[in-house]
Every structure is written in structure tokens, then in C-alpha cells.
C-alpha positions as CSV (number, residue, x, y, z in Angstrom):
1,X,-2.2,-13.6,24.0
2,X,-1.8,-11.9,27.3
3,X,-4.7,-12.0,29.9
4,X,-4.9,-8.3,30.8
5,X,-8.1,-6.3,30.3
6,X,-7.8,-3.5,27.6
7,X,-8.5,0.1,28.7
8,X,-9.3,1.6,25.3
9,X,-10.8,0.3,22.1
10,X,-9.1,-2.8,20.6
11,X,-8.3,-2.9,16.9
12,X,-7.4,-6.2,15.5
13,X,-5.1,-6.3,12.5
14,X,-5.0,-9.5,10.4
15,X,-1.4,-9.9,9.4
16,X,1.7,-8.9,11.3
17,X,3.9,-7.2,8.7
18,X,5.5,-3.8,8.8
19,X,2.2,-1.9,8.2
20,X,0.8,-3.3,11.4
21,X,4.1,-2.6,13.1
22,X,4.0,1.1,12.1
23,X,0.5,1.4,13.3
24,X,1.6,0.7,16.9
25,X,3.0,4.2,17.8
26,X,-0.1,6.2,16.8
27,X,-2.2,3.6,18.5
28,X,-0.4,4.2,21.8
29,X,-1.0,7.9,21.5
30,X,-4.7,7.5,20.7
31,X,-5.2,5.0,23.6
32,X,-6.0,2.3,21.1
33,X,-4.8,-1.3,21.9
34,X,-3.7,-3.3,18.9
35,X,-4.1,-7.1,18.4
36,X,-2.4,-8.8,15.5
37,X,-2.9,-12.2,13.9
38,X,0.6,-13.5,13.0
39,X,1.7,-16.6,11.3
40,X,4.8,-16.8,13.4
41,X,6.2,-15.0,16.5
42,X,9.1,-13.5,14.7
43,X,7.0,-11.5,12.2
44,X,7.6,-7.7,12.1
45,X,4.6,-6.5,14.1
46,X,4.6,-9.5,16.5
47,X,8.0,-8.3,17.7
48,X,6.5,-5.1,19.1
49,X,2.8,-5.7,19.8
50,X,2.2,-7.6,23.0
51,X,-1.3,-8.8,22.1
52,X,-0.2,-11.2,19.3
53,X,-2.2,-14.3,18.4
54,X,-0.8,-17.0,16.2
55,X,-3.0,-18.3,13.5
56,X,-3.8,-18.7,9.8
57,X,-5.7,-15.9,8.1
58,X,-7.0,-18.5,5.7
59,X,-8.7,-20.4,8.5
60,X,-12.1,-19.1,9.5
61,X,-11.9,-20.7,13.0
62,X,-8.6,-18.8,13.7
63,X,-10.2,-15.6,12.4
64,X,-13.2,-16.0,14.6
65,X,-11.1,-16.6,17.7
66,X,-9.0,-13.6,16.9
67,X,-12.0,-11.3,16.4
68,X,-13.4,-11.9,19.8
69,X,-13.2,-8.7,21.9
70,X,-12.1,-6.5,19.0
71,X,-14.0,-3.2,18.5
72,X,-12.8,-3.1,14.8
73,X,-11.0,-5.5,12.5
74,X,-8.7,-4.4,9.7
75,X,-5.9,-5.8,7.5
76,X,-2.2,-5.7,7.0
77,X,-2.7,-7.3,3.5
78,X,-5.5,-8.1,1.1
79,X,-5.2,-11.9,1.1
80,X,-8.0,-12.9,3.6
81,X,-10.6,-14.9,1.7
82,X,-13.6,-12.8,0.9
83,X,-16.0,-15.4,2.2
84,X,-14.3,-15.3,5.6
85,X,-14.7,-11.6,5.8
86,X,-18.4,-11.9,5.1
87,X,-18.6,-14.6,7.8
88,X,-17.0,-12.2,10.4
89,X,-19.4,-9.4,9.4
90,X,-22.4,-11.9,9.7
91,X,-21.1,-12.7,13.2
92,X,-21.6,-9.0,14.1
93,X,-18.0,-7.8,13.9
94,X,-17.0,-4.4,12.5
95,X,-14.7,-5.2,9.6
96,X,-13.0,-2.3,7.7
97,X,-12.9,-2.4,4.8
98,X,-15.8,-4.8,4.3
99,X,-15.8,-7.7,1.8
100,X,-17.7,-5.8,-0.8
101,X,-15.1,-3.1,-0.9
102,X,-11.9,-5.2,-0.3
103,X,-12.7,-7.6,-3.2
104,X,-11.8,-4.7,-5.6
105,X,-8.2,-4.8,-4.2
106,X,-8.1,-8.6,-4.2
107,X,-9.4,-9.2,-7.7
108,X,-8.1,-7.0,-10.5
109,X,-10.8,-8.0,-13.0
110,X,-13.5,-7.1,-10.5
111,X,-11.7,-3.8,-9.9
112,X,-11.6,-3.0,-13.6
113,X,-15.2,-3.9,-14.1
114,X,-16.3,-1.6,-11.3
115,X,-14.0,1.3,-12.1
116,X,-15.1,1.2,-15.7
117,X,-18.7,1.3,-14.6
118,X,-18.3,4.4,-12.4
119,X,-16.3,6.3,-15.0
120,X,-12.9,6.1,-13.5
121,X,-10.1,6.5,-16.1
122,X,-8.8,3.0,-16.9
123,X,-6.8,1.4,-19.7
124,X,-8.5,-1.0,-22.2
125,X,-8.7,-4.4,-20.6
126,X,-10.2,-7.9,-21.0
127,X,-10.2,-11.3,-19.3
128,X,-8.0,-13.8,-21.3
129,X,-7.8,-17.6,-21.1
130,X,-5.4,-18.3,-24.0
131,X,-2.7,-16.9,-26.2
132,X,-5.4,-16.6,-28.9
133,X,-7.4,-14.3,-26.6
134,X,-4.3,-12.1,-26.1
135,X,-3.6,-12.0,-29.8
136,X,-7.2,-10.9,-30.4
137,X,-6.8,-8.2,-27.7
138,X,-3.5,-7.0,-29.4
139,X,-5.2,-6.9,-32.8
140,X,-7.6,-4.3,-31.3
141,X,-5.3,-2.4,-28.9
142,X,-1.8,-3.1,-30.2
143,X,1.4,-4.5,-28.7
144,X,2.8,-4.4,-26.0
145,X,0.1,-6.1,-24.0
146,X,0.3,-6.2,-20.2
147,X,-0.8,-9.5,-18.7
148,X,-1.6,-9.5,-15.0
149,X,-2.6,-12.3,-12.6
150,X,-6.1,-11.5,-11.5
151,X,-5.3,-12.3,-7.9
152,X,-2.2,-12.3,-5.7
153,X,0.3,-10.1,-7.6
154,X,2.3,-7.3,-5.9
155,X,5.6,-5.4,-6.2
156,X,5.9,-6.3,-9.9
157,X,5.1,-10.0,-9.4
158,X,2.3,-11.4,-11.5
159,X,2.8,-8.8,-14.2
160,X,4.2,-9.5,-17.7
161,X,4.8,-6.9,-20.4
162,X,4.5,-8.9,-23.6
163,X,5.9,-7.1,-26.6
164,X,5.3,-9.9,-29.1
165,X,3.1,-13.0,-29.2
166,X,6.2,-15.1,-28.2
167,X,6.3,-13.4,-24.8
168,X,2.8,-14.6,-23.8
169,X,3.7,-18.3,-23.0
170,X,5.6,-17.5,-19.8
171,X,2.5,-15.9,-18.2
172,X,0.2,-18.7,-19.1
173,X,2.7,-21.3,-17.9
174,X,2.1,-20.1,-14.4
175,X,-1.4,-21.5,-14.5
176,X,-3.0,-18.5,-12.8
177,X,-6.0,-16.6,-14.0
178,X,-5.0,-13.7,-16.2
179,X,-6.3,-10.5,-17.6
180,X,-4.9,-8.3,-20.4
181,X,-4.5,-4.5,-20.3
182,X,-3.4,-2.1,-23.0
183,X,0.1,-0.8,-22.4
184,X,0.0,2.8,-21.0
185,X,2.7,5.1,-22.3
186,X,3.0,7.0,-19.0
187,X,5.2,9.9,-18.2
188,X,5.5,9.1,-14.5
189,X,3.7,7.2,-11.8
190,X,1.7,8.9,-9.1
191,X,-0.3,7.9,-6.1
192,X,-3.1,9.5,-4.1
193,X,-4.0,8.4,-0.6
194,X,-7.5,9.0,0.8
195,X,-9.3,8.0,3.9
196,X,-13.0,7.5,4.5
197,X,-14.8,6.7,7.7
198,X,-18.0,4.6,8.1
199,X,-20.1,7.7,8.5
200,X,-18.8,9.1,5.2
201,X,-16.2,11.7,6.1
202,X,-13.3,11.7,3.6
203,X,-9.9,13.4,3.3
204,X,-7.2,13.3,0.7
205,X,-3.4,13.6,1.1
206,X,-1.4,15.5,-1.5
207,X,-0.6,13.6,-4.7
208,X,2.8,12.0,-4.7
209,X,5.2,10.8,-7.3
210,X,6.4,7.2,-6.9
211,X,9.7,6.0,-8.5
212,X,9.8,2.3,-9.4
213,X,12.7,0.0,-10.2
214,X,12.0,-3.6,-11.3
215,X,8.4,-3.2,-10.2
216,X,9.3,-2.1,-6.7
217,X,8.8,1.4,-5.3
218,X,12.2,2.9,-4.3
219,X,11.3,6.5,-3.7
220,X,8.2,8.7,-3.0
221,X,8.2,12.5,-3.5
222,X,5.6,14.6,-1.8
223,X,4.0,16.6,-3.3
224,X,4.5,15.3,-6.9
225,X,7.0,17.8,-8.4
226,X,5.7,20.2,-11.0
227,X,2.2,18.9,-11.0
228,X,-0.5,21.3,-12.2
229,X,-2.8,22.1,-9.2
230,X,-5.9,21.4,-11.3
231,X,-4.7,17.9,-12.3
232,X,-3.7,17.2,-8.7
233,X,-7.2,18.1,-7.6
234,X,-8.6,15.8,-10.3
235,X,-6.4,12.9,-8.9
236,X,-7.7,13.6,-5.4
237,X,-11.3,13.7,-6.6
238,X,-10.7,10.3,-8.4
239,X,-9.5,8.8,-5.1
240,X,-12.4,10.2,-3.1
241,X,-15.0,9.1,-5.7
242,X,-13.6,5.5,-5.8
243,X,-13.6,5.4,-2.0
244,X,-17.3,6.5,-1.9
245,X,-18.5,4.4,-4.8
246,X,-16.8,1.2,-3.5
247,X,-17.8,1.8,0.1
248,X,-14.2,1.8,1.3
249,X,-13.7,2.4,5.1
250,X,-10.2,3.1,6.2
251,X,-7.4,4.1,3.8
252,X,-7.4,3.7,0.0
253,X,-4.3,4.1,-2.1
254,X,-4.9,4.8,-5.8
255,X,-1.9,4.2,-8.0
256,X,-2.0,6.3,-11.1
257,X,-0.2,6.8,-14.4
258,X,0.2,10.4,-15.6
259,X,0.0,10.4,-19.4
260,X,0.0,13.1,-22.1
261,X,-3.8,12.7,-22.2
262,X,-4.5,12.7,-18.5
263,X,-4.6,10.3,-15.5
264,X,-5.2,6.5,-15.7
265,X,-5.9,4.3,-12.6
266,X,-3.4,1.5,-12.3
267,X,-3.9,-0.3,-9.0
268,X,-5.8,0.0,-5.7
269,X,-4.8,-0.9,-2.1
270,X,-7.2,-0.7,0.9
271,X,-4.8,-0.3,3.8
272,X,-1.8,1.9,4.7
273,X,0.5,1.9,1.7
274,X,4.1,2.3,0.9
275,X,3.4,5.5,-1.0
276,X,2.2,7.0,2.3
277,X,5.1,6.2,4.6
278,X,6.3,9.8,4.2
279,X,3.3,10.9,6.3
280,X,4.8,9.6,9.5
281,X,6.9,12.7,9.8
282,X,5.6,14.6,6.8
283,X,2.0,15.1,7.6
284,X,0.0,16.4,10.5
285,X,-1.8,13.0,10.7
286,X,0.1,10.0,9.5
287,X,-1.6,7.4,7.3
288,X,-1.4,5.0,10.2
289,X,-3.2,7.2,12.7
290,X,-5.7,8.1,10.0
291,X,-6.5,4.5,9.3
292,X,-7.1,3.9,13.0
293,X,-9.4,7.0,13.2
294,X,-11.3,5.8,10.1
295,X,-11.9,2.2,11.2
296,X,-13.0,3.4,14.6
297,X,-15.3,6.0,13.0
298,X,-13.5,8.8,14.8
299,X,-13.2,12.3,13.2
300,X,-10.4,12.2,10.6
301,X,-7.2,14.2,11.1
302,X,-5.6,16.9,9.0
303,X,-3.6,15.5,6.0
304,X,-1.6,18.8,5.7
305,X,2.1,18.5,5.1
306,X,4.6,19.6,7.8
307,X,7.2,20.7,5.3
308,X,7.2,22.0,1.7
309,X,9.0,18.8,0.4
310,X,9.1,15.3,1.8
311,X,11.1,12.4,0.2
312,X,10.9,8.8,1.4
313,X,13.4,6.2,0.1
314,X,12.9,2.5,0.6
315,X,15.6,0.3,2.0
316,X,16.0,-2.9,0.1
317,X,18.0,-5.9,1.4
318,X,21.3,-6.7,-0.3
319,X,24.2,-9.0,0.2
320,X,25.2,-7.5,3.6
321,X,22.6,-8.1,6.3
322,X,24.2,-5.8,8.9
323,X,22.6,-2.4,8.2
324,X,23.1,-1.3,11.8
325,X,26.9,-1.1,11.5
326,X,26.2,1.9,9.2
327,X,23.6,3.4,11.4
328,X,25.9,5.8,13.3
329,X,27.2,7.4,10.1
330,X,23.8,8.2,8.8
331,X,22.6,9.7,12.0
332,X,25.7,11.8,12.5
333,X,25.9,12.9,8.9
334,X,22.3,14.2,8.8
335,X,20.6,14.6,12.2
336,X,17.3,15.5,10.4
337,X,17.0,12.2,8.6
338,X,14.4,9.8,10.0
339,X,15.1,6.0,9.9
340,X,12.5,3.3,10.1
341,X,13.5,-0.4,10.3
342,X,10.8,-3.1,10.0
343,X,12.4,-5.8,12.1
344,X,12.7,-8.2,9.2
345,X,15.4,-10.5,8.1
346,X,17.5,-9.0,5.3
347,X,17.1,-10.7,2.0
348,X,18.1,-9.3,-1.4
349,X,15.4,-7.1,-2.8
350,X,13.2,-7.3,0.3
351,X,11.8,-4.1,1.8
352,X,13.4,-3.9,5.2
353,X,12.9,-0.2,6.1
354,X,12.8,3.3,4.8
355,X,14.3,6.7,5.4
356,X,12.6,10.1,5.2
357,X,13.9,13.6,4.7
358,X,12.1,16.9,5.0
359,X,12.9,20.4,3.8
360,X,12.2,23.2,1.4
361,X,14.5,22.5,-1.6
362,X,13.5,19.4,-3.6
363,X,17.0,18.6,-5.0
364,X,18.6,18.9,-1.5
365,X,15.9,16.9,0.2
366,X,16.0,14.2,-2.4
367,X,19.8,14.0,-2.2
368,X,19.7,13.6,1.5
369,X,17.2,10.7,1.4
370,X,19.1,9.0,-1.4
371,X,22.5,9.4,0.4
372,X,21.1,7.8,3.6
373,X,19.3,5.0,1.8
374,X,22.3,4.1,-0.5
375,X,24.8,4.2,2.3
376,X,22.6,2.0,4.6
377,X,22.1,-0.5,1.9
378,X,25.6,-0.7,0.3
379,X,28.1,1.3,2.4
380,X,28.7,3.5,-0.6
381,X,28.5,7.3,-0.9
382,X,26.3,9.1,-3.4
């Protein structure tokens, strides 16, 4: 940690991944100084944020030392123990989101209980402790049954789609606490991103379509193509209601299934989210600036789009670690494309960056984003 005195407010981010990294540019513009708690100096945000402290987010002493001098504390991930967050709040620190809200993004069973209680659309679900419990659930709701780890799953990890009783053993072999959900025959996956400040102001971004492969988001299209405006408004109201009822401060991403019978809530995240990366160039106020405004209780910014269509494509690591040798071609081929690299070591399947294209024609914008992403990852043309 450097010894200079900060000029503006200090926001501490627990975790030093790409979300913290992408929060740095709007922080500079707002006059906000960021501090990150990193596990190692080579982590994504630690490479670009000067006020980096090394420590363990699971260690309360490290968190307390990190929090000293911060005007607000927030998170790059949801894994900080709930009891540690409560301790920081008891110490007098402003933590956003608070423990009572964040637990709904940490514990899927707690989330389902609360969402069901407030009337948010959810699939049938139950806690399960044995294969017999799953069989009983399937007797009532049918196969397939989706088993999820109650805590810790992400990017398709900790999720098992069980089509027969024989598929259940793999999930229980992990030893983690599980819950069962009825399989949702969805038409497509959507996400709505909302922000809420401590004094209760809320805004919603346009509903987007997210395209998944092997449980990982590979593409986001804003706004969701062909979506009925009334249904889009319903999705936005769901997001704002959840944020209000759960007491979320900061950003809330609500992942949704669109079905023939309406919308169903899938997952929640209480931080900047992959489904909102398009807002860096595609919105008047990026999700990262919006999150800073919210946790500092500043007036929220406009979520209006800057172009009729925005497409974001994730860059996933492959066998060739040298993406930069293909950098020049992408920039020369499409001067309007925007590239974002996360400063992370390339590993197969790992999110290492994203590209964004903007325009008026969905097919053309989508083709541009796909061309840039595929060429950067593989060197092949689409």
C-alpha cells in the first residue's frame, strides 16, 4: 500500500479480478480512489490499481486492516463470509451490499426462500440431502431435475442436469450441500441489471439476451432482440422489486429464463456482472460507474443506450496464449470495435477479455463482434 493521502473518497473493493479492474477508469473520472484487497500482486486489478493490499478475504483481521480509511467497501465477488461482513458493519464501516442482502447471492436456498416469499417468479425447488429426496422431488415435478450446490457455484460449475435417477450420484459425490429445482423449458436466457442507492433511488438498464455455451456466457445482445416492450418492463420491475425487497445497495444482476408462460428468475449477482459489460461503451453510464455512484450514495446516472444495438462477445482462453499477435488485424479490420483485456493468464475456457460492437443493424453488429472474438481466440475468420 502506498503512503499518499487520498484527495477524493476511497472505495475499497474486496477481490482483485477483472470487475475491480474495469471499475478503475470511471473511478478516475469521478475523482474516486480505489483500493483493492488482492490475494497476489499479479491479479487482474492489482496490475492497474496502485493502492493494492495483499490479504485473505476469509480472514477478518485482513478485512479490518483493509477497511481502515475507506469511505465505502464493496466486492468483486460474493465469497466473503457473511459473518465477516456483519463484523465490518458493526465496526462502523459502510459496506455495500450489506450482509443481509449479499447472503441471497451467496446461498441459493436462502435466495429461493426469499424470492418465493416476495412473489418473484421461481421454479419449484427444495433442499435435498439424498438421492431419495431427489426421487421424491422428481415424483412431484418430473425429470429432468436440476441439482445445484447451495454455495459456491458459478459459470456452470456446481450445476447438474439429472435426466434419470442414475445421474444423481455424481452431484452427491462432491459432498457439497445441494438443492433441487424443476427443469425450466426456457426459450432463451435474459438478464436485467438494476442499481439501487442507500437512499432508495433505483434505475434499470435495458433487458439483454445472454447466450450460453457449456454454462459460460459467450455473448450478450442489448436490447434483447424481439422482446415485447411490456414483458421487458415486467423484467425491469422484477429486478427493481428484488433490489428493494432484499435491501440491495449497488448493482443487482437478475438472470432470467424466458418461457412460453412468462419469466422465471434463475440467479442473482450483487456486483457488476458479465451481462453488463456492454454498458462501458453502450450506455450513457457504465455499470462500473453506476456501482460507484450507488455505493457512495451519489445520484445515479442515466442507463440510456448510446446506440440502437450493442453486442458484447466474451474472449475465452484457448491453446494459443498470444492473443496480442492478432490484435492489429482486429483493430485495422474494424476501427469501431472495442477490445478489453483483463490482464489474466490465458487458460482454456477462462474469460480473459471481451469485445464490443455498436450499431443500428443487429445482424451486422453481431457479425462484427463474433468476427473479432473468434479471430482473437483462434486466428480463424468467421
